[in-house]
C-alpha positions in Angstrom: 12.4 -30.9 -9.6 13.3 -32.0 -12.3 11.5 -32.0 -15.3 11.5 -34.9 -18.0 14.2 -32.5 -20.0 16.4 -32.8 -17.7 16.2 -36.6 -17.6 16.6 -36.9 -20.7 18.8 -34.9 -20.7 21.3 -36.9 -18.3 20.0 -40.5 -19.7 21.2 -39.0 -23.3 24.4 -37.6 -21.8 25.3 -41.7 -19.7 25.3 -42.9 -23.4 27.5 -40.7 -24.8 26.0 -38.6 -26.6 27.4 -35.3 -27.1 26.1 -32.5 -25.4 25.6 -30.2 -29.2 23.5 -33.0 -30.4 21.7 -33.3 -26.7 20.4 -30.0 -26.7 19.3 -29.9 -30.4 17.0 -33.1 -29.8 15.8 -31.3 -26.1 15.5 -27.5 -28.1 17.1 -26.6 -25.1 20.5 -24.1 -24.9 24.2 -25.6 -23.7 24.2 -23.8 -20.4 21.1 -25.2 -19.6 22.5 -28.9 -20.4 25.9 -27.8 -18.7 23.4 -26.2 -15.2 21.6 -29.6 -15.0 25.1 -31.9 -16.6 27.7 -30.4 -14.4 27.2 -32.3 -11.4 27.0 -35.8 -13.0 29.2 -38.6 -12.0 29.8 -41.3 -15.0 31.2 -44.6 -14.5 34.7 -45.3 -16.9 32.8 -47.2 -19.5 30.2 -43.8 -19.5 33.4 -41.8 -19.9 35.1 -43.9 -22.3 30.9 -43.8 -24.4 31.4 -40.4 -24.4 34.3 -39.9 -25.7 33.5 -41.1 -28.0 30.5 -40.0 -29.1 32.8 -36.8 -29.2 35.4 -38.8 -31.5 32.7 -39.4 -33.6 31.0 -36.1 -33.7 34.4 -34.4 -34.4 34.7 -36.5 -37.4 31.1 -35.7 -39.2 31.8 -32.3 -38.7 35.2 -32.6 -40.2 33.7 -35.1 -43.5 31.0 -31.9 -43.6 33.2 -29.4 -43.7 36.1 -30.7 -46.2 31.9 -31.5 -48.4 31.1 -28.2 -48.7 35.2 -26.6 -49.4 35.0 -29.6 -52.6 31.3 -29.1 -53.3 32.8 -24.8 -53.1 35.9 -26.4 -55.0 33.9 -27.4 -57.3 31.7 -24.9 -58.9 34.7 -21.7 -58.7 36.7 -24.4 -61.3 33.5 -24.9 -63.8 32.9 -21.9 -63.3 36.7 -21.0 -64.6 36.5 -23.1 -66.8 33.1 -21.5 -68.7 35.2 -17.8 -68.5 38.4 -19.5 -69.8 36.8 -19.8 -73.3 35.6 -16.0 -73.2 38.8 -14.5 -72.6 41.1 -17.1 -74.5 41.4 -15.2 -77.5 42.9 -12.9 -75.0 47.2 -13.0 -75.5 47.4 -10.7 -72.2 45.0 -13.4 -70.1 46.8 -16.3 -72.0 50.9 -14.4 -71.2 50.2 -14.0 -67.5 48.0 -17.8 -67.1 51.4 -19.1 -69.2 53.7 -17.9 -66.9 51.7 -18.2 -63.5 51.5 -21.6 -64.3 55.7 -21.9 -65.2 56.7 -19.8 -62.3 52.9 -20.0 -59.7 52.6 -21.3 -56.8 50.3 -24.5 -57.2 50.6 -25.4 -53.1 48.1 -27.1 -50.6 47.5 -23.4 -49.7 45.8 -22.3 -51.8 47.5 -18.6 -51.7 48.2 -17.1 -55.1 52.3 -16.2 -55.8 54.4 -15.7 -57.3 58.1 -14.9 -57.5 61.0 -14.0 -59.8 63.8 -11.3 -60.3 62.8 -10.0 -62.9 61.7 -6.9 -63.1 60.0 -6.6 -66.0 58.3 -10.0 -64.9 57.8 -8.6 -61.5 56.0 -5.1 -63.1 54.0 -7.9 -65.8 52.6 -9.2 -63.6 51.0 -7.2 -60.9 49.3 -5.9 -64.5 48.3 -8.9 -64.8 46.8 -9.6 -61.1 45.2 -6.3 -61.2 43.3 -5.7 -64.4 42.9 -10.0 -64.8 41.9 -10.6 -62.4 40.9 -7.4 -59.9 42.8 -8.3 -56.8 42.7 -5.2 -54.3 45.8 -3.2 -53.2 44.8 -4.1 -49.7 45.6 -7.2 -50.5 48.7 -7.2 -52.0 51.5 -8.0 -50.5 55.5 -8.4 -50.8 58.2 -11.0 -49.6 61.6 -10.3 -51.1 65.2 -12.3 -50.5 68.1 -11.1 -51.2 72.1 -11.4 -50.8 74.2 -9.8 -47.8 75.7 -8.3 -51.1 74.1 -5.2 -51.8 76.2 -2.4 -49.8 74.0 1.0 -50.4 70.9 -0.2 -52.8 67.1 -0.1 -50.9 66.6 -3.5 -51.6 62.2 -2.6 -50.7 62.3 0.8 -52.0 63.0 -0.8 -55.5 60.2 -3.5 -56.1 58.2 -0.5 -53.8 58.8 1.3 -57.4 58.4 -1.6 -59.4 55.0 -2.7 -58.3 53.4 0.1 -56.5 53.1 -1.6 -53.6 53.5 0.6 -50.7 56.3 -1.0 -48.0 53.8 -0.8 -45.6 52.6 -3.9 -47.2 56.4 -5.7 -47.5 57.5 -9.1 -45.5 60.5 -8.3 -43.5 62.8 -8.9 -45.9 64.5 -12.4 -45.7 69.1 -12.0 -46.4 70.9 -15.0 -47.2 74.2 -15.1 -46.6 76.5 -15.4 -49.8 79.5 -17.0 -50.7 81.0 -15.1 -52.6 83.2 -11.5 -51.7 81.0 -9.5 -53.9 77.5 -9.9 -55.9 79.1 -10.1 -59.8 75.5 -8.9 -61.2 75.3 -5.5 -60.3 72.2 -4.9 -61.1 70.8 -8.2 -59.0 68.1 -6.2 -56.7 67.1 -10.3 -55.4 63.7 -11.5 -55.8 60.3 -10.8 -55.5 57.3 -12.4 -54.7 54.7 -11.2 -55.0 51.4 -12.8 -52.9 47.5 -12.6 -52.5 45.7 -14.9 -49.9 42.5 -15.3 -51.2 41.2 -19.5 -51.7 38.7 -18.6 -54.6 41.7 -16.8 -56.8 43.7 -19.6 -56.7 41.1 -22.2 -58.0 40.1 -19.6 -60.2 43.5 -19.9 -61.3 43.6 -23.2 -61.4 40.6 -23.5 -63.3 41.5 -21.6 -66.2 44.8 -23.9 -66.0 43.5 -26.8 -66.3 41.6 -25.6 -69.1 44.0 -24.4 -71.0 45.6 -27.9 -70.8 42.3 -30.5 -71.1 43.0 -30.1 -75.1 46.1 -32.1 -74.9 45.5 -34.4 -71.8 48.2 -33.8 -70.7 48.0 -36.7 -66.9 46.3 -34.4 -64.5 44.4 -33.1 -66.4 42.1 -36.7 -66.5 41.9 -36.8 -62.8 38.6 -34.7 -62.0 39.1 -31.1 -60.9 38.1 -31.3 -57.4 40.8 -34.2 -56.7 43.5 -32.6 -58.3 42.9 -29.2 -56.2 42.7 -31.8 -53.2 46.3 -34.1 -54.3 47.9 -31.2 -54.6 48.8 -31.5 -58.3 46.5 -29.0 -59.7 50.2 -28.0 -62.6 49.5 -30.8 -65.2 
């Protein structure tokens, strides 16, 4: 014998309402709904309504997730702007921030990444990320790009010493074919990319950069802070 909930579930399903909304409305589990509805035959029109209902549900879920991300981004960036005011007189903080502004990633992947071939600059930024950004050692990842003109050299060992990062945290080295017969710079050890996959830290650094740009009325600084991140234009 069908219960009142069973009959209502069938009616709702035929009208194009997806499982998730039926389950929450009738306070039954998805497993129970599956048993009630698995053998139910739908007309082409009903199938079309159901597909449309599912599409609307996915869209609503996507928009809700986007709203949460924007709110969280806004919260982190606003906190970072206030933090910048307190740290603005620290030359180490400002120097590292300006270096990241110039050489660091500002893309929509929201990945903290600094790339350079100067070992002194890489060592400086490692210190900055450790001491200013408080990045845990386990979160560092290192990528190397080298030309094939490095006979007898071990760039991974070299950059492991510079960064003080275990070689097990290095990505596979990318080797680029060179058109030269020999390397003119004998001190060359490739290009080192220091990466930290931390969206919250990326947004925090973005907030610092936006704060340092705002007094100079730079174009990107005039946009709402979250809009700058969403458009990938957080770099003024």
